C-alpha positions in Angstrom: -6.3 -8.3 16.4 -3.7 -6.2 14.5 -3.5 -2.5 15.4 -3.8 -1.8 11.7 -7.2 -3.4 11.4 -9.2 -1.2 13.8 -12.9 -0.4 13.3 -12.8 3.2 14.5 -16.6 3.5 14.3 -16.9 0.7 16.8 -14.3 2.4 19.0 -16.3 5.7 18.9 -19.6 4.0 19.8 -17.9 2.1 22.7 -16.4 5.2 24.2 -19.5 7.4 23.6 -21.5 4.9 25.6 -19.0 4.8 28.5 -18.8 8.6 28.6 -22.6 8.8 28.8 -23.2 6.0 31.2 -20.1 6.1 33.5 -18.6 9.6 33.1 -15.2 7.9 32.5 -14.0 5.6 29.8 -12.1 3.2 32.1 -12.7 2.1 35.6 -8.9 2.0 36.3 -8.6 5.8 36.3 -10.8 6.1 39.4 -9.2 3.8 41.9 -6.5 5.0 44.4 -3.8 2.9 42.6 -5.1 4.1 39.2 -4.7 7.7 40.3 -1.2 7.1 41.5 -0.4 5.6 38.0 -1.8 8.7 36.3 0.2 11.1 38.6 3.4 9.2 37.9 2.8 9.3 34.2 2.2 13.1 34.3 5.4 13.5 36.2 7.3 11.6 33.5 5.8 13.9 30.9 6.9 16.9 32.9 10.5 15.5 33.1 10.6 14.8 29.4 9.4 18.4 28.6 11.6 20.1 31.2 13.7 21.9 28.6 10.7 23.4 26.7 9.2 26.6 28.2 5.4 26.7 27.9 5.2 23.7 25.6 2.5 23.4 23.0 1.2 19.8 23.4 -1.4 17.7 21.7 -3.0 14.9 23.7 -4.5 12.3 21.5 -7.2 9.9 22.7 -7.9 12.2 25.7 -11.3 10.5 26.5 -13.1 12.4 29.2 -9.8 14.1 30.3 -8.8 11.7 33.1 -5.1 12.0 32.2 -5.4 15.7 31.1 -6.1 16.7 34.7 -2.7 15.5 35.9 -0.8 17.0 32.9 -2.4 20.4 33.6 -1.5 20.2 37.3 2.1 19.3 36.6 2.6 21.8 33.7 0.7 25.0 34.5 2.3 26.8 31.6 1.2 24.1 29.2 -0.7 25.0 26.0 -2.8 21.9 25.7 -4.9 20.8 22.8 -6.6 17.5 23.5 -8.6 15.4 21.1 -10.7 12.2 20.9 -12.8 10.4 18.3 -15.7 10.3 20.7 -18.0 13.4 20.7 -19.5 12.3 24.0 -16.0 12.1 25.6 -15.0 15.5 24.3 -18.3 17.0 25.6 -17.5 15.7 29.1 -13.9 16.9 29.0 -14.8 20.3 27.7 -17.3 20.8 30.5 -14.9 19.5 33.1 -12.1 21.8 32.1 -14.1 24.9 31.0 -12.2 26.9 33.6 -8.8 26.2 32.1 -7.8 28.9 29.6 -4.8 26.9 28.4 -6.7 23.7 27.4 -9.1 23.0 24.6 -10.8 19.8 23.6 -11.7 18.8 20.1 -13.3 15.9 18.2 -10.5 14.5 16.0 -9.5 11.1 14.5 -5.9 10.9 15.5 -5.3 8.4 12.7 -6.2 10.7 9.8 -7.2 14.3 10.6 -5.2 16.1 13.2 -5.0 19.0 10.8 -1.9 20.5 12.5 1.2 20.4 10.4 4.4 21.0 12.4 2.4 22.7 15.2 3.4 20.9 18.4 6.4 20.5 20.7 5.1 17.1 21.8 2.3 14.7 21.3 1.2 12.6 24.3 -1.2 9.8 24.9 -2.1 7.4 27.7 -3.2 4.0 26.5 -4.4 5.2 23.1 -2.2 3.8 20.3 -3.5 0.2 20.9 -7.0 1.5 19.9 -5.7 3.0 16.6 -4.3 2.0 13.2 -0.7 2.2 14.4 1.3 3.3 11.4 -1.3 5.7 10.1 -1.5 7.3 13.6 2.3 7.6 14.0 2.7 9.2 10.6 -0.1 11.7 11.5 1.7 12.5 14.7 5.0 12.9 12.9 3.5 15.4 10.6 1.9 17.4 13.4 5.2 17.8 15.3 7.6 20.6 15.1 11.2 19.8 14.1 12.8 17.9 17.0 9.4 17.5 18.6 8.6 14.3 20.6 6.0 11.7 21.1 5.4 10.5 24.6 3.1 7.5 25.0 2.1 5.0 27.6 0.8 1.6 26.3 0.0 -1.8 27.6 2.8 -4.4 27.5 1.9 -7.7 25.8 4.6 -9.4 27.9 2.6 -8.9 31.0 0.6 -12.1 31.8 -2.7 -10.3 32.6 -2.4 -8.0 29.6 -1.7 -11.0 27.3 -4.9 -12.8 28.6 -7.2 -9.8 28.3 -6.0 -8.9 24.8 -6.2 -12.5 23.5 -9.1 -14.0 25.4 -11.9 -11.7 24.5 -14.4 -12.5 27.3 -11.8 -11.5 29.9 -11.1 -8.3 27.9 -14.8 -7.5 27.7 -15.2 -7.8 31.4 -12.4 -5.2 31.8 -14.0 -2.7 29.4 -11.7 -3.6 26.5 -13.1 -3.1 23.0 -13.1 -5.8 20.3 -10.4 -4.0 18.4 -7.7 -3.2 20.9 -4.4 -4.9 21.3 -1.1 -4.5 23.2 2.5 -4.1 22.2 5.8 -5.9 22.3 8.4 -3.2 22.8 10.9 -4.3 20.1 8.2 -4.5 17.5 6.9 -1.1 18.5 10.4 0.4 18.2 10.6 -0.9 14.6 7.3 0.7 13.7 8.3 4.0 15.2 11.6 3.9 13.1 9.6 3.1 10.0 7.4 6.1 10.6 10.4 8.4 10.6 11.2 8.8 14.2 14.7 8.7 15.8 16.1 8.6 19.3 13.5 6.0 20.1 13.1 4.4 23.6 10.5 1.9 24.6 10.9 1.1 28.3 8.8 -1.5 30.3 7.6 -0.1 33.6 4.7 0.0 36.1 3.8 -3.0 38.2 1.0 -1.1 40.1 -2.3 -2.6 39.1 -5.4 -0.3 39.4 -7.1 -3.0 41.5 -4.5 -2.8 44.3 -6.3 -1.8 47.5 -5.9 1.8 48.5 -4.0 0.9 51.7 -1.4 -1.1 49.8 -1.0 1.2 46.7 2.1 3.1 48.0 3.9 -0.1 49.1 3.2 -1.9 45.8 4.2 1.2 43.9 7.6 1.3 45.7 8.1 -2.4 45.2 7.2 -2.1 41.5 9.8 0.6 41.0 12.5 -1.8 42.4 11.3 -4.6 40.0 11.5 -2.2 37.1 15.3 -2.1 37.5 15.8 -5.9 37.6 16.8 -7.3 34.2 14.4 -9.9 32.9 11.7 -9.2 35.5 11.0 -5.7 34.2 10.0 -7.2 30.8 6.7 -8.4 32.5 5.6 -5.0 33.8 2.2 -3.8 32.9 3.1 -0.8 30.6 5.5 0.6 28.1 6.8 4.2 28.2 7.5 5.3 24.6 9.6 8.3 23.6 10.7 9.2 20.1 11.7 12.4 18.3 11.1 13.9 14.9 14.5 14.7 13.2 15.7 18.3 13.2 
């Protein structure tokens, strides 16, 4: 399935149902290993935004706020606007973070109606672009960024054997809560699309060998081993995720 041929109404129904029935939109955000993954990603966001005081950030595809929690913990001065196409997800997130004066959650289609021209220092997302029409979403993000603003995304790596299977053998993907529309990315192709959307200083780095199903007692060891593998040429290409950074020209 091409990322440009996404049925957003099907995506909305899928995530509405998960939010109502499960309270989360993906099982992997609740395990010990899954939480370690989210914590690390929030730390990478913090590092990337270290030079910006009180950054104004838009999180697209926020779901029920599973990633938002760790971003808010790492960046207490953050001004966070988070959005999702699913009203049920936004309802859960808004209730969950009602005590945070620096966070608001909105129903928005990140592919077409962010309604925020040149408003944000950064736009972030955890496993969201592979659910969206890619070029349209990147252009919408480009328009919503301030001059020299950045996008910071984490996406599944199609080179990873499990990711390849679940994105291309649909009954496996369905068992793992994948939607019919979602895909994964090859990093060199993603870099080309980012460039075509107008971004510069683009990096797409393979990382993260820690699977959410790793038992809690082994999560720290596997995480440390994975960070070693991330630095080995060739092997790192088969990691589970891609960390994407790109900047709007000044």
